[in-house]
Structure formats: C-alpha cells, structure tokens
C-alpha positions in Angstrom: -7.1 3.9 53.1 -3.7 2.3 53.8 -4.1 -1.4 54.5 -0.4 -2.4 55.0 3.1 -1.0 54.8 6.6 -2.2 53.7 8.1 -4.8 55.9 11.7 -4.7 54.8 14.0 -2.2 53.2 17.5 -2.1 51.7 19.2 1.2 51.1 22.2 2.0 48.8 23.3 5.5 49.8 24.2 8.1 47.3 26.6 11.0 47.4 25.8 14.3 49.3 26.8 16.0 46.0 27.5 13.7 43.0 29.6 16.4 41.4 31.8 16.6 44.5 32.2 13.0 45.7 34.9 14.1 48.2 32.0 15.2 50.5 31.1 11.5 50.8 27.8 9.7 51.1 24.7 10.8 53.0 24.3 9.2 56.4 21.0 10.3 58.0 18.6 7.6 59.2 18.6 3.8 58.8 16.9 1.2 56.6 14.3 0.4 59.2 13.1 4.0 59.3 11.3 3.3 56.0 9.5 0.2 57.3 6.0 0.5 58.7 3.6 3.5 58.9 4.6 7.0 57.8 5.8 8.8 61.0 8.4 11.4 59.7 11.3 9.1 60.7 13.2 9.0 57.5 16.3 7.6 55.7 18.1 9.9 53.3 19.1 8.5 49.9 21.5 11.1 48.6 22.2 11.8 44.9 21.0 8.8 42.9 20.7 6.7 46.1 18.2 3.9 46.0 15.9 2.0 48.4 14.2 -1.3 47.7 11.2 -2.2 49.8 9.4 -5.5 50.1 5.7 -6.3 50.7 3.8 -9.2 52.1 1.1 -9.5 50.9 2.1 -8.1 47.6 0.6 -5.0 46.0 -2.0 -5.5 43.2 -3.4 -3.3 40.5 -7.0 -2.3 41.1 -9.1 0.7 40.1 -7.4 3.9 41.2 -4.2 4.4 43.2 -2.5 1.3 44.5 0.2 2.6 46.9 1.8 5.8 48.0 5.3 7.0 48.8 6.0 9.3 51.7 8.7 11.9 51.9 9.3 14.6 54.6 9.1 17.9 52.8 8.4 20.7 55.3 6.2 22.6 53.0 4.3 22.3 49.7 7.1 23.6 47.4 10.4 22.3 48.8 10.2 19.1 46.9 13.0 16.5 46.7 11.9 14.0 44.0 12.5 10.4 43.2 11.7 7.9 40.5 9.5 4.9 41.4 9.9 1.4 40.0 8.1 -1.9 40.7 9.0 -5.6 40.3 7.4 -9.0 40.8 10.7 -10.9 40.9 13.4 -8.3 42.0 15.2 -8.8 38.7 12.9 -7.1 36.1 12.1 -3.5 37.1 9.5 -1.2 35.5 9.5 2.6 36.1 6.4 4.8 36.3 6.5 7.2 33.4 7.6 10.3 35.2 7.0 13.8 33.8 8.6 17.1 34.9 7.6 20.3 33.2 9.6 22.5 35.5 11.8 24.8 33.3 15.5 23.7 33.3 17.0 27.0 32.1 17.8 28.1 35.7 18.9 25.8 38.6 16.5 25.5 41.5 18.7 26.3 44.5 19.3 24.3 47.7 16.1 25.4 49.4 14.3 26.5 46.2 10.7 25.9 45.2 9.1 23.4 42.8 5.6 23.8 41.5 3.9 20.4 42.3 1.4 20.9 39.5 4.3 20.6 37.0 5.3 17.1 38.0 3.6 13.7 37.6 4.6 10.2 38.7 7.5 11.4 40.8 7.6 10.6 44.5 8.1 13.6 46.8 5.3 15.6 45.2 3.6 16.3 48.5 4.6 17.5 52.0 5.4 15.3 55.0 2.7 12.7 55.9 0.9 13.3 52.6 2.1 10.5 50.4 2.4 10.7 46.6 0.0 8.0 45.1 0.8 5.7 42.2 -1.5 3.6 39.9 0.2 0.5 38.6 -2.0 0.6 35.5 0.2 3.6 34.4 2.9 1.1 33.6 2.7 -0.6 30.2 1.9 -4.4 30.4 4.9 -6.6 30.2 5.3 -10.4 30.3 7.9 -10.0 33.1 5.6 -7.9 35.3 2.7 -9.5 37.2 0.6 -6.5 38.2 -1.3 -8.5 40.7 1.9 -9.6 42.5 4.1 -6.5 43.1 6.5 -7.7 45.8 9.1 -5.0 45.4 9.1 -1.2 45.1 12.3 0.7 44.3 12.8 4.4 45.0 15.6 6.2 43.1 16.7 9.7 44.0 16.4 12.3 41.3 19.6 14.2 40.9 18.2 17.7 40.7 21.0 19.4 38.8 20.4 20.8 35.3 24.0 20.0 34.4 23.5 17.3 31.8 26.6 15.5 33.0 24.8 14.4 36.1 21.1 15.3 35.5 18.1 13.0 35.7 15.7 12.9 32.8 12.0 12.2 32.8 10.1 9.8 30.5 9.9 12.5 27.8 13.6 13.4 27.9 13.2 16.6 30.0 15.9 17.4 32.6 14.3 17.2 36.1 15.1 20.4 38.0 14.7 20.2 41.8 16.6 21.6 44.8 20.4 21.2 44.2 22.9 20.9 45.6 21.9 19.5 49.0 25.4 18.9 50.3 24.7 17.6 53.8 24.1 14.2 55.4 20.4 14.5 54.9 20.7 15.3 51.2 18.5 13.9 48.5 15.2 12.1 48.8 14.2 11.4 52.4 12.1 8.2 52.4 9.6 7.9 55.2 7.4 5.0 54.2 5.4 3.2 51.4 1.8 2.6 52.2 -0.3 0.0 50.4 -3.8 0.8 49.3 -4.5 -2.4 47.3 -2.8 -5.5 48.7 -3.4 -8.9 47.1 -5.2 -10.5 50.0 -5.4 -13.8 48.0 -1.6 -14.1 48.1 -1.4 -14.1 51.9 -1.6 -17.8 52.3 1.0 -18.4 49.7 3.4 -15.9 51.3 3.1 -16.8 55.0 6.9 -17.0 55.1 8.8 -13.7 54.6 10.9 -14.2 51.6 14.5 -13.1 51.2 15.6 -10.9 48.3 18.9 -9.8 46.8 20.4 -6.4 46.0 21.9 -4.9 44.0 21.1 -6.8 40.8 23.0 -6.4 38.5 25.9 -6.2 40.9 29.7 -5.8 40.8 31.8 -7.6 43.4 29.2 -7.8 46.3 25.6 -8.9 46.5 23.5 -8.7 49.6 20.9 -11.1 51.0 18.1 -9.0 52.4 15.6 -10.4 55.0 17.5 -13.6 55.2 16.3 -16.5 57.4 18.2 -17.4 60.5 19.9 -20.5 59.1 20.4 -20.9 55.4 22.7 -21.9 52.6 23.6 -19.8 49.6 24.7 -21.6 46.4 25.7 -19.9 43.2 25.7 -21.7 39.9 27.1 -20.7 36.5 24.8 -20.7 33.4 25.7 -24.4 32.9 24.4 -25.3 36.3 27.9 -25.9 37.8 28.2 -24.9 41.4 30.8 -22.1 41.7 30.3 -20.8 45.2 28.7 -21.9 48.5 28.2 -20.0 51.8 26.4 -20.6 55.0 24.4 -17.9 56.8 26.2 -15.1 54.8 24.1 -12.0 54.1 26.9 -10.4 52.0 28.5 -12.5 49.3 31.8 -11.6 47.7 31.8 -12.2 44.0 35.2 -10.8 43.1 36.5 -14.3 42.1 33.7 -14.7 39.5 33.9 -13.5 35.9 31.3 -11.1 34.5 28.2 -12.9 33.3 24.9 -14.5 34.3 24.6 -16.7 37.4 21.9 -18.3 39.5 21.8 -17.8 43.2 19.8 -20.3 45.4 18.8 -19.5 49.0 17.6 -22.6 50.9 16.8 -24.2 54.2 14.1 -26.5 55.5 11.4 -23.9 54.9 12.4 -21.9 51.8 14.0 -22.6 48.5 14.4 -19.5 46.3 16.3 -19.2 43.1 17.4 -15.8 41.6 19.0 -15.0 38.3 21.9 -12.5 38.9 24.1 -10.5 36.6 27.6 -9.8 37.6 29.1 -6.8 35.8 
C-alpha cells in the first residue's frame, strides 16, 4: 500500500505543558526519527509543536486515501492527536477539516481514553504502526494548492486541554479534548512516519534533485534552511528587489536586523535556484 515515505523532516518543539512553560520543551527523539518507514522510532512534538516533512516524488490526489500519518499510541484509546496540513510551495498551507465530537465538559486525564469513532481527519486516531489515512480531496480547491504536487505535510500537535485559554478547536469550533496534561519529555503527539499511498510518479524526473525548503514561515528573527545542498548562497531581497542580506552555506539565517514585512529568499548554486516568499513578523 505504501509506495514511499518522507525523506526530510524539520521539527519545532512545543512545551511539555503549555500552561506551565517553566517545565520547558519536550526533548524525546530527533527529526530523523520521522523519516522513512514507520518503525515506532518517534519524535515528540509537545504542546502545539510542529513537524514539516518533505516528499520526492510529491503526493498526489487520486481516488481514496493518499497518505497516512503514524503515531505510537500503545492501545486503541490513548490517542494523542494532531492537525494535518499540506502545501505545494511551503508558504500556503491548507488544513484537513478536523472534527472532534468528544465531549469537552470534563478533561480527559494524562492517560485517559478517547473514542476513535468520535474523531475525523485528526492524526493519531489509530495505535502504533496503524497509520491514520488522509484523502487530499477532503480539502477545498484553492488556486494556491496543487493537489497533484503536494511536496510538504505539516503535523501540528493538538493541545488537549479544555481550558479555552490554550485549547485547540476543530473545523466546527469544538474544543478538542484529548489526554492532558502530558508533562514529560515525551509529551504531545509522537510522530513516527508519514507514508505515501499515491505519489506523483510523473514528477520524479522533474524532482531528481532533493529541494531545500524553509521553516518557519512566517518567522520572527530566525529562519532555517532545511535539506540544504552542500555549497550554496542565500540571498534575501526586499519587496523592491533590493538585496538586503547574503550568506554562504548558512542553514540558520538571523533576520533580527530586518524590519517586519515581506521578503524574498533565494537559495542557489550550480544545480538549484529556488526562490521563496517569506514573511518576517
């Protein structure tokens, strides 16, 4: 069923407990644990943590499910959930319309149970090594999304609290109630892998070089170059095309000297020339 798997991953860790940030960020696993086949080697995201995965060839929309996200739940009811978004360009992201009908009048505890039949389009619905499948056709058509060229998948941890100050909400405005708090270094969604059911085989020749991507975007004072080539230049231009920053072989770019606004970031060497629109907050 699974034809290919993610070949790169960038993780932005979340807190062990977003309501008590003094406990710090989660720390279990590494980015590379989410690459390749599902094997129960995971990276923990923490409260509202994110992971961005890349795919060559890209994923495409065909009849039925197109890819699946694997978590490491040890049974069928201890379910740590996550939103799933896709992108063709790493700038415009589109979320699957998630639904949670789990009542939110009483908090599900740290090792409490979630009824999988009450959730839809949320990763983490099934136990370890049983991925949650997603059908790209569930997302509304948009000019900025090429459903035949999904190069990026983003996983965003659901904060399971029913406290509206920190809660996550589904596409219908319901609070999503899942095990909380999980105040340990393995807290939050534990990402194992993303398996591709429908790759766009026709895109292989056009993507023979593994392309770099950037994250986070929008960003604050730092932006990261993920899956960078060995030797490359990074050039940043303002909206008028004026060069404002240039770096060589830098995978983490400091933007603290730049004002908030829209910029263009170019990554180039003898083999690739990629241009990204970035937003600095």
